[in-house]
C-alpha positions in Angstrom: -43.9 -92.8 -43.9 -44.1 -89.3 -45.2 -41.0 -87.9 -46.8 -40.0 -84.3 -47.5 -38.9 -83.6 -51.0 -36.0 -81.2 -51.3 -35.2 -79.2 -54.5 -31.8 -80.6 -55.5 -30.8 -79.5 -59.0 -32.4 -77.1 -61.5 -31.8 -74.9 -64.5 -34.7 -72.6 -63.6 -35.7 -72.1 -59.9 -38.4 -69.5 -60.7 -42.1 -70.3 -60.8 -42.3 -69.3 -64.5 -40.8 -71.4 -67.3 -38.3 -69.8 -69.7 -39.8 -68.5 -73.0 -37.3 -70.2 -75.3 -36.3 -73.8 -75.8 -35.7 -76.4 -78.5 -38.5 -77.6 -80.7 -38.2 -81.2 -82.0 -40.0 -83.3 -84.5 -41.7 -86.7 -84.3 -40.0 -89.4 -82.3 -36.9 -87.5 -81.5 -36.1 -87.1 -77.8 -34.6 -84.3 -75.8 -32.3 -85.0 -72.8 -31.2 -82.5 -70.2 -28.2 -83.7 -68.1 -27.6 -82.8 -64.5 -25.2 -83.7 -61.8 -26.8 -84.9 -58.5 -26.1 -82.5 -55.7 -27.0 -84.9 -52.9 -27.4 -88.6 -52.5 -31.0 -89.7 -51.9 -34.1 -90.9 -53.7 -35.1 -88.9 -56.8 -38.8 -88.8 -56.2 -40.1 -86.2 -58.7 -39.0 -83.8 -61.5 -40.6 -80.7 -63.0 -40.3 -79.8 -66.7 -42.4 -77.5 -69.0 -43.3 -79.3 -72.2 -45.7 -78.2 -74.9 -46.9 -80.2 -77.9 -46.9 -77.4 -80.5 -48.3 -79.6 -83.4 -50.0 -83.0 -83.0 -53.1 -84.9 -82.1 -54.9 -84.3 -78.8 -54.2 -87.9 -77.8 -50.4 -87.5 -77.7 -48.9 -88.0 -74.3 -45.3 -87.3 -73.2 -43.0 -89.7 -71.4 -40.5 -88.3 -68.9 -37.6 -90.6 -68.1 -34.5 -90.7 -65.9 -31.4 -92.3 -67.4 -27.8 -92.9 -66.2 -25.3 -91.1 -68.4 -22.2 -92.7 -70.0 -19.8 -90.8 -72.1 -22.1 -87.7 -72.0 -25.2 -89.5 -73.3 -28.2 -91.2 -71.8 -27.4 -94.9 -71.3 -29.6 -97.0 -69.0 -33.3 -96.3 -68.1 -33.6 -95.9 -64.4 -37.3 -94.7 -64.1 -40.1 -93.0 -66.0 -43.5 -91.6 -65.9 -46.1 -91.4 -68.7 -47.9 -88.2 -68.3 -51.7 -88.2 -68.7 -52.0 -84.9 -70.5 -50.7 -83.6 -73.9 -48.7 -80.8 -72.2 -46.8 -80.6 -68.9 -47.1 -77.4 -66.8 -44.0 -76.0 -65.1 -45.9 -76.1 -61.8 -46.4 -79.9 -62.0 -44.2 -82.2 -60.0 -44.1 -85.5 -61.9 -43.7 -88.3 -59.4 -41.4 -91.2 -60.1 -42.6 -94.5 -58.7 -40.6 -96.1 -57.6 -38.2 -93.4 -56.7 -34.8 -93.5 -58.4 -31.7 -93.8 -56.1 -29.2 -91.1 -57.0 -25.6 -90.5 -55.8 -24.1 -87.1 -55.2 -21.7 -86.1 -58.0 -23.1 -88.6 -60.5 -24.5 -87.3 -63.8 -28.1 -88.3 -64.9 -30.4 -87.3 -67.7 -34.0 -86.3 -67.8 -35.4 -87.4 -71.2 -38.6 -86.2 -72.7 -40.3 -88.0 -75.6 -43.7 -88.5 -77.3 -43.5 -92.2 -78.1 -46.6 -92.2 -80.3 -45.7 -89.0 -82.3 -45.7 -89.0 -86.1 -42.9 -87.4 -88.2 -44.9 -84.2 -88.5 -45.7 -83.7 -84.8 -43.6 -81.2 -82.8 -42.9 -80.4 -79.1 -41.0 -77.8 -77.2 -39.2 -78.1 -73.9 -39.0 -74.7 -72.3 -35.5 -73.4 -71.7 -32.9 -70.9 -72.8 -30.9 -70.6 -75.9 -27.6 -70.3 -74.0 -25.7 -73.5 -73.5 -24.0 -74.8 -70.3 -21.2 -77.2 -71.1 -21.5 -78.8 -67.7 -25.2 -79.6 -68.2 -25.8 -79.9 -72.0 -29.2 -80.4 -73.6 -29.1 -83.3 -76.1 -31.2 -84.2 -79.1 -31.4 -87.8 -80.3 -32.9 -91.2 -80.2 -32.0 -94.3 -78.3 -28.8 -94.8 -80.3 -27.4 -91.4 -81.2 -27.2 -88.1 -79.3 -25.9 -84.7 -80.2 -25.5 -81.5 -78.2 -27.8 -78.5 -78.7 -27.1 -74.8 -77.9 -29.8 -74.9 -75.2 -30.4 -75.5 -71.6 -33.9 -77.0 -70.9 -35.8 -76.0 -67.7 -35.9 -78.7 -65.1 -36.1 -79.2 -61.3 -35.3 -82.4 -59.4 -36.8 -83.2 -56.0 -35.0 -85.6 -53.7 -36.0 -87.3 -50.4 -33.1 -88.0 -48.1 -35.3 -89.9 -45.6 -36.5 -92.4 -48.2 -33.1 -94.2 -47.8 -33.6 -94.8 -44.1 -32.3 -91.6 -42.6 -34.3 -88.6 -41.5 -34.2 -85.3 -43.5 -31.4 -83.1 -42.2 -29.8 -86.0 -40.3 -27.5 -87.5 -42.9 -23.9 -87.7 -43.8 -23.4 -87.3 -47.5 -20.3 -89.2 -48.8 -19.1 -90.1 -52.2 -20.4 -93.6 -51.8 -23.9 -92.7 -50.7 -26.0 -91.5 -47.8 -25.6 -93.0 -44.3 -27.9 -92.1 -41.4 -26.1 -90.4 -38.5 -24.7 -92.8 -36.0 -24.0 -95.5 -38.7 
């Protein structure tokens, strides 16, 4: 079955990444939170990540987490990228797709698991902060807010949950096909 991906949430809807954004060192991770706009299957994300200092063999990991008390909590899905950098035009597919519920907050987390303490990477974004969707710096145990918003886009399929695109009723408890 072919599904249609719909752009759900984003901090930059343009075809060009922002020119600013946080730079982090080594095994630190960056997390950009977002609130799902629709219920459905989160099938892909887009981010712009550049390894500014590090070995050619470094590969980023892009993950989706649930958010508890404003911080990433439980891993829901991830993709290991096959290149050192991620272009803004690249949709990174999540397989399997991650179910998301409208109004629920999630986090996109970018890391370079094999990075050394001297390696650095940048996630494109802006230097202005959005209290509703903060960018966080941390590790698996501690997270702190940054004065940035990282560029991201989320792509959701409504039909992957059994309905057909455009023929769904979105409720607080999920998505139901019309006629249910």
